[in-house]
N, CA and C of each residue as an Amber inpcrd file, in Angstrom:
protein
   237
  -6.7740000 -17.6070000  -1.1830000  -6.7920000 -16.1680000  -1.0100000
  -7.4540000 -15.8300000   0.3250000  -6.8090000 -14.9810000   1.0660000
  -7.3530000 -14.4850000   2.3140000  -8.1340000 -13.1950000   2.0140000
  -9.3820000 -13.0940000   2.4470000 -10.2060000 -11.9280000   2.2330000
 -10.5180000 -11.3240000   3.5790000 -10.2120000 -10.0230000   3.7370000
 -10.4270000  -9.3400000   5.0240000 -11.3110000  -8.1150000   4.8010000
 -12.1240000  -7.8030000   5.8020000 -12.8730000  -6.5710000   5.7990000
 -12.1310000  -5.5570000   6.6570000 -11.9880000  -4.3420000   6.1840000
 -11.2950000  -3.3020000   6.9310000 -12.0780000  -2.0010000   6.8220000
 -11.9310000  -1.1450000   7.7770000 -12.5190000   0.2030000   7.7540000
 -11.4000000   1.2120000   7.5080000 -11.7790000   2.4640000   7.2430000
 -10.8060000   3.5080000   7.0350000  -9.8510000   3.5510000   8.2330000
  -8.5920000   3.8060000   7.9240000  -7.4470000   3.9060000   8.8640000
  -6.9950000   2.5640000   9.4260000  -7.6850000   1.4680000   9.1180000
  -7.2270000   0.1850000   9.6130000  -6.1030000  -0.3460000   8.7160000
  -5.2600000  -1.1560000   9.3280000  -4.0450000  -1.6310000   8.6280000
  -3.9580000  -3.1390000   8.6100000  -3.1990000  -3.6300000   7.6490000
  -2.9130000  -5.0420000   7.4970000  -1.3950000  -5.1650000   7.3700000
  -0.7690000  -6.0010000   8.1670000   0.6610000  -6.1960000   8.0790000
   0.9620000  -7.4750000   7.2930000   1.8680000  -7.3690000   6.3280000
   2.3210000  -8.5040000   5.5270000   3.7900000  -8.7550000   5.8840000
   4.0400000  -9.7850000   6.6280000   5.4140000 -10.0610000   7.0570000
   5.8830000  -8.9810000   8.0240000   7.1820000  -8.7750000   8.0400000
   7.7960000  -7.8090000   8.9570000   7.9340000  -6.4210000   8.3640000
   7.8230000  -6.2790000   7.0310000   8.1890000  -4.9930000   6.4430000
   7.1580000  -4.3540000   5.5350000   5.9730000  -4.9480000   5.3970000
   4.9720000  -4.3660000   4.5070000   3.6980000  -4.1150000   5.2950000
   3.1830000  -2.8800000   5.1660000   1.9400000  -2.5040000   5.8420000
   1.0010000  -1.9260000   4.7860000  -0.2210000  -2.4280000   4.7430000
  -1.2520000  -1.9180000   3.8560000  -2.2750000  -1.1920000   4.7140000
  -2.5530000   0.0640000   4.3680000  -3.4640000   0.9020000   5.1380000
  -4.6560000   1.2780000   4.2650000  -5.8770000   1.1530000   4.7660000
  -7.0440000   1.6490000   4.0740000  -7.1080000   3.1330000   4.4020000
  -6.7820000   3.9620000   3.4300000  -6.6820000   5.4150000   3.6410000
  -8.0410000   6.0690000   3.5590000  -8.8260000   5.7250000   2.5370000
 -10.1230000   6.3630000   2.3570000 -11.0670000   5.4340000   1.5920000
 -12.3250000   5.4330000   1.9910000 -13.3580000   4.6850000   1.2930000
 -14.3860000   5.7270000   0.8410000 -14.6650000   5.7980000  -0.4340000
 -15.6030000   6.7580000  -0.9830000 -16.4190000   6.1010000  -2.0800000
 -17.6650000   5.7800000  -1.7740000 -18.5080000   5.1220000  -2.7710000
 -17.9510000   3.7390000  -3.1070000 -17.6620000   3.5210000  -4.3660000
 -17.1390000   2.2150000  -4.8140000 -15.6220000   2.2290000  -4.9460000
 -14.9590000   3.2850000  -4.4270000 -13.4920000   3.3650000  -4.5390000
 -12.8560000   3.2820000  -3.1570000 -11.7200000   2.6090000  -3.1200000
 -10.9480000   2.4730000  -1.8880000  -9.5430000   2.9390000  -2.1650000
  -9.0390000   3.8970000  -1.3460000  -7.6310000   4.3410000  -1.4620000
  -6.8340000   3.5250000  -0.4920000  -5.7770000   2.9160000  -1.0210000
  -4.9380000   2.0340000  -0.2360000  -3.5270000   2.6160000  -0.1980000
  -2.9400000   2.6870000   1.0020000  -1.5570000   3.0890000   1.1360000
  -0.7150000   1.8600000   1.4070000   0.4450000   1.7810000   0.7870000
   1.3360000   0.6170000   0.9600000   2.6880000   1.1250000   1.4090000
   3.1280000   0.6550000   2.5750000   4.4760000   0.9440000   3.0590000
   5.2860000  -0.3120000   2.8590000   6.3460000  -0.1960000   2.0550000
   7.1790000  -1.3520000   1.7400000   8.6060000  -0.8940000   1.5140000
   9.5630000  -1.7520000   1.7320000  10.9490000  -1.3900000   1.4310000
  11.1240000  -1.0660000  -0.0500000  12.1270000  -0.2450000  -0.3400000
  12.3470000   0.2030000  -1.7160000  12.6040000  -0.9770000  -2.6850000
  13.1300000  -2.0700000  -2.1670000  13.4290000  -3.2080000  -3.0500000
  12.2020000  -4.0550000  -3.3700000  11.0800000  -3.7630000  -2.7600000
   9.8200000  -4.5050000  -3.0410000   9.0780000  -3.7960000  -4.1380000
   8.8230000  -4.5080000  -5.2230000   8.0670000  -3.9550000  -6.3510000
   6.5920000  -3.9170000  -6.0040000   5.9840000  -2.7200000  -6.0780000
   4.5870000  -2.5340000  -5.8510000   3.9980000  -2.0210000  -7.1470000
   3.1640000  -2.8360000  -7.7870000   2.6990000  -2.5090000  -9.1270000
   1.2340000  -2.9110000  -9.2630000   0.4050000  -2.0070000  -9.7720000
  -0.9980000  -2.3480000 -10.0230000  -1.0490000  -3.4830000 -11.0370000
  -1.9270000  -4.4370000 -10.7950000  -2.0290000  -5.6290000 -11.6110000
  -2.2940000  -5.3320000 -13.0850000  -3.1640000  -4.3470000 -13.3790000
  -3.4610000  -4.0490000 -14.7720000  -2.2450000  -3.5200000 -15.5160000
  -1.3270000  -2.8430000 -14.8510000  -0.1310000  -2.3440000 -15.5270000
   0.8110000  -3.5000000 -15.8520000   0.9430000  -4.4320000 -14.9320000
   1.8210000  -5.5950000 -15.1690000   1.2750000  -6.4260000 -16.2870000
  -0.0400000  -6.6290000 -16.3200000  -0.6740000  -7.4560000 -17.3470000
  -0.4750000  -6.8930000 -18.7370000  -0.4660000  -5.5290000 -18.8500000
  -0.2850000  -4.9010000 -20.1570000   1.1830000  -4.6420000 -20.4700000
   2.0570000  -4.8650000 -19.4850000   3.4830000  -4.6380000 -19.6990000
   3.8140000  -3.1640000 -19.8680000   3.0200000  -2.2680000 -19.2730000
   3.1990000  -0.8470000 -19.4690000   4.2590000  -0.2070000 -18.6010000
   4.5460000  -0.7990000 -17.4540000   5.4600000  -0.1390000 -16.5330000
   6.9160000  -0.5150000 -16.8420000   7.7080000   0.4850000 -17.1120000
   9.1250000   0.2670000 -17.2950000   9.7840000   0.1690000 -15.9290000
  10.7770000  -0.6820000 -15.7630000  11.3840000  -0.8750000 -14.4470000
  11.8670000   0.4450000 -13.8210000  12.4640000   1.3350000 -14.5890000
  12.9610000   2.6110000 -14.0140000  11.8070000   3.4400000 -13.4850000
  10.6930000   3.4780000 -14.1980000   9.5390000   4.2440000 -13.7410000
   8.9450000   3.6270000 -12.5020000   8.9250000   2.3480000 -12.4200000
   8.3730000   1.6580000 -11.2520000   9.2180000   1.9490000 -10.0300000
  10.5320000   1.8690000 -10.1420000  11.4110000   2.1280000  -9.0170000
  11.2650000   3.5500000  -8.5390000  11.2410000   4.5300000  -9.4300000
  11.1260000   5.9060000  -8.9770000   9.7220000   6.1610000  -8.3820000
   8.6930000   5.5790000  -8.9360000   7.3430000   5.7940000  -8.4030000
   7.1850000   5.1170000  -7.0340000   7.8370000   3.9940000  -6.8330000
   7.6740000   3.2880000  -5.5510000   8.3800000   3.9880000  -4.4190000
   9.2630000   4.9330000  -4.7300000   9.9920000   5.6430000  -3.6600000
   9.3480000   6.9800000  -3.2860000   8.2040000   7.3040000  -3.9040000
   7.5240000   8.5420000  -3.5830000   6.8040000   8.3310000  -2.2270000
   7.1190000   9.1610000  -1.2170000   6.4710000   8.9440000   0.0860000
   4.9900000   9.2830000   0.0110000   4.1740000   8.4810000   0.6910000
   2.7450000   8.7120000   0.7270000   2.4250000   9.5670000   1.9490000
   1.5960000  10.5820000   1.7380000   1.1860000  11.4160000   2.8850000
   0.0220000  10.7070000   3.5700000   0.2100000  10.3400000   4.8110000
  -0.8210000   9.6310000   5.5620000  -1.6840000  10.6420000   6.3020000
  -2.9900000  10.3940000   6.3480000  -3.8580000  11.2650000   7.1120000
  -3.4260000  11.3230000   8.5810000  -3.6340000  12.4640000   9.2140000
  -3.2350000  12.6360000  10.6270000  -3.9710000  11.6640000  11.5350000
  -5.0960000  11.1600000  11.1060000  -5.8830000  10.2430000  11.9390000
  -5.2090000   8.8740000  12.1070000  -4.2590000   8.5630000  11.2700000
  -3.5990000   7.2510000  11.3660000  -2.5510000   7.2720000  12.4650000
  -2.7350000   6.4020000  13.4060000  -1.7760000   6.2580000  14.4920000
  -0.6440000   5.3830000  14.0280000   0.5720000   5.6260000  14.5010000
   1.6880000   4.7040000  14.1610000   1.4470000   3.3100000  14.6890000
   1.9560000   2.3480000  13.9780000   1.8140000   0.9570000  14.3870000
   2.6720000   0.7160000  15.6250000   2.1290000  -0.0490000  16.5410000
   2.8960000  -0.4260000  17.7120000   3.4370000  -1.8360000  17.4990000
   4.7070000  -2.0040000  17.7310000   5.3000000  -3.3230000  17.5800000
   5.3940000  -4.0090000  18.9400000   5.0430000  -5.2650000  18.9260000
   5.1770000  -6.0280000  20.1720000   6.5680000  -6.6480000  20.2120000
   7.1500000  -6.7180000  21.3570000   8.5230000  -7.2110000  21.4900000
   8.5740000  -8.7370000  21.4730000
């Protein structure tokens, strides 16, 4: 397992198409934004473990756009 320290607004890129952004840190809670293609299943671990998420609900929930804070700059891609 790779463990990284990040501050608010910092991002982590996973492959070519997934970006994880630390949106907000407040006390012991961290808000994480995940940008991923629609075909990538993004599911909280505790929901998968309990079998609570129906595939249709997961697909519709994963397509809801996340509002990013204005402070987040777009990622620059190197050629």
